FIVO-192396 format. One record per residue: x, z, y of N, C-alpha, C in turn. Coordinates in pm, whole numbers, plus 50000, padded with zeros to 5 digits. Layout:
XZYXZYXZY;...
REM end
This chain:
212498883047029212788893146930214178891046871;214518878546831215828876146772216948878646872;216698875446999217718877947101218078892747100;217068901247100217268915647102217978920246975;217548915146859218138919246732219628915846727;219988904046776221398900146773222248909246861;221748913146977222488922247065222628935846999;221568940346933221598953346866222598952946751;222668941846679223628940646568225058941546618;225338935346732226678936246789227008950846818;226078958046876226298972246905226378980446777;225588976946677225618984146549227008983146486;227578971346488228918969546431229918978146507;229808978246639230728986346719230559001246692;229309005546673229039019646642229649023346506;229519014546409230079017146277231589018546284;232229010046363233679010946378234089023546452;233349026846557233669038846636233519051446552;232579051446459232359063346376233499065746279;234339055746256235479057346166236659064246233;236609065846363237679072446437237349087446441;238219095846384237949110246380237709116146520;236659123946533236349130646659235669121946763;235419109446733234799100346830233299103346842;232829105646962231419108746989230789098147080;231259085747069230769074947154229309071847120;228479070247223227059066847203226879051747214;225729047147171225409032847179225409028247325;224879036447414224839032947556226259031747612;227139040847574228539039947619229199027347566;228959024247439229519011947381229008999547453;227708999247484227138987847555227778986347692;227938997447762228568997047895230018992347884;230748997447785232148993447767232258978647731;231378974147642231388960047603231108951247724;230138955047805229798947447925230958947748025;231588959448040232708960648134233898952248090;234168952147959235328944747907235098929647898;233938925747848233678911647816232578905247900;231898913147980230778907648057229588904847966;228638897448016227448894247939227798886047816;228898878347822229338870247707229668878947586;230068891347611230398900347501229218902947409;228018902847466226818905047386226418892547308;226978881147344226668868547274227768864447177;228758872847162229868869947073229338867646932;229718856646870229298853646734227998846146722;227428841746833226148834746828226248821446753;227298813846774227448800746709227588802446558;228448811746515228638813546372227388819646308;226628827546383225358832746333224388821146310;224358811946403223488800146386223948791846266;225258790146249225768782846133225348789746003;225438802846000225038810445882223548808745853;222728810245957221278809745939220778795745903;221328785645967220928771845937221388768145796;222608771645760223108768945625222248775945521;221888788445549221028795945458219708788445437;219088784145545217808777045536217948763945460;219068757045480219298744245411219418746045260;219818757745216219918760645073218618766945022;218118776745096216978784745051215688776545033;215278769545136213978762745130213908751745025;214938743245011214878733644900214848740444762;215618751344746215598758444617214208763944587;213548769444688212188774644667211238763144632;211308752344707210418740944682210618735044543;211868732744507212168726944377211808736844265;212158749444286211878759644184210398761544160;209608761944266208168763644251207558751544179;208028739644211207528727644141207938727743994;209178731543968209708731343831208948741143740;208668753143792208048763443710206528763343714;205948754943796204478754443806203888748343680;202798753943636202048748543522200578747643561;199908737243513198498735443548197638747043504;197988753443394197168764143341197428777843404;198358778543498198688791543559197538796743643;197248809643626196288816043715197018820143843;196288825243939196868828644069197968839344055;197748849243970198728859943952200038854543893;199938846143792201128840243730201898831743830;201188823843909201838815844014202538824744116;201898835844149202458845444244203768851344191;203768855444065204968861344004206088850943996;205738838643962206748828043958207338825644097;206488826044198206958824344336207908835644375;207568848044339208458859444366209828857344303;209818853344176211078851444105211908840144166;211268829044195211968817544253212538821144390;211738827744473212188831444608213328841544601;213258850644507214328860444491215628853544451;215558844644354216738837144310217288828544424;216388821544493216818812844603217458820944715;216878832544747217438841144852218808846344816;218958850744690220258855844645221288844644646;220908832944596221838821544590222268817144730;221298815544819221608810944955222468821145028;222148834045015222928844145086224348844945030;224488843244900225828843144843226668831544892;226058819944900226798808044945227218808745091;226428815245175226758815645318227478828545359;227848836745262228568849145293229828846845377;230618836245354231788834245440231428833545590;230308827245624229898827045764229558841145814;228968849345727228628862945765229888871345787;230878869445701232158876645716232818872545848;232858859545876233468854646000232698859946121;231378859946114230548865146223230908879746253;231008887646147231318901846165232698903646224;233678895846179235038896946233235068893146380;234338882646416234328878246556233658888646644;232598894946593231868904746672232538918346675;233548920346594234198933246583235358934446680;235318944846760236438948246847237098960146781;238168957646706238808968146628239748976246716;239538989346722240458997646799241768999546723;242849001246797244109004146732245188994146764;246378996946716247548988646738247728979346618;248338967746641248618958046536247358953046466;246288951846538245058946646478245028931546497;244328924846406244208910346412243148906846516;243478897546603242488892646699242088878546657;240818875646675240278862746631239848854746753;240138841646748239828832946860238978821246808;237718823546787236818813046743236678812246591;235788803646548235428802546407236578797246321;237178785746354238268780746268239438790646259;239778796846371240868806546374240558818546284;239308822946287238908834446205238978830946057;238448819446019238548815045880240018814745836;240858808445917242268806845882242978820345868;242748829345961243428842245958242938850945842;241648850545813241138858445700241768853345571;241798840245551242368834545429243868837445421;244568835545532246028837745534246378852345509;245688861645577246048875745570245468883145449;244298878645401243618886145296243298878045171;243468864945179243148856445066241728850845074;241488840244999240188833345004239038842644965;239288851444870238238860644823237698869644932;238478872045036238018880645145236808874745217;236628861545209235458855245270234168859245199;234308864845080233128869045003232998884144993;233688891445082233538905945085232098909445118;231528918245041230158922445064229108912845010;229538902944933228628892744884227518898544795;227888906744698226888912044604225898921344675;226348930744759225358938844831224448930344921;225018920344984224218911545070223158904144988;223568898944872222618891944785221528901444737;221898913844707220908923344655219928927944763;220298926544888219378929744997218498917645030;219098905945037218368893845077217378889344972;217708890544844216818885844736215418891844747;215268905144753213898910444764213238907244899;214028906445004213448902845135212808889045132;213518879545071212978865945063211788865344968;211818873244860210688873744768209448879144839;209628889544920208498895144995207998885045098;208908878845172208498869145274207738857545211;208258852445100207618841145035206268845144975;206168857444926204898861944868203838863744977;204258868245095203318869345206202798855445243;203688845945243203278832145268202338827345157;202678830545032201908826044916200468831144922;200288843744958198938849344958198138845445083;198778838745176198058833245290197858842445409;198738852145425198608861345538198698853845670;199628844645681199788837045806198518829145836;197968822945733196738815245753195598824145802;195498836245743194448845545784194648849945928;195888853145965196158857946101195868847346207;196188834946174196028824146272194738816246253;193908820446159192608814146141192678800046084;193708797046007193858783945946193248784445807;192508774245771191888773545639192988772245534;192968781245435193968780745327193618769845228;194648762745183194438751745087194018757544953;193188750444882192798754044746193688746344651;194318753144559195208746544463194528744844330;
REM end
């Protein structure tokens, strides 16, 4: 599933760029064919390493924040509903924090995956080169472009994911006995 999603994201970025060119009627299939013709199968894997860096870094921040936050806010007298609400809040905060911190990797990923049409465009050659060129040409703040919208999308997603875990959906689906707290 993730393999497919990553390929679709590469095409999505290309479609968004193509739509900015007046009169352009390029389809996703045409873009996929062009990408394959220009870059081969490697073109569809462009940005995989930086995507992994982003996702692993996110997890390294998110999961400890959730664990520590849930322990910190837990009270012996909490009923199930109160614990659930606390989990939602902690997961939302952790998701927003983690996504904000790893936004530079997301910006670099998007730049690497973007084939910008036109003359005098910046070309990127790997992760360090992309970081350096973004900072040099646009300033350090450019690494955080889109940070707030990204945080506002990720926060509720992580709250929902953590709440599904909290209520034991995975345990029910896989027939695992849920722990009693």
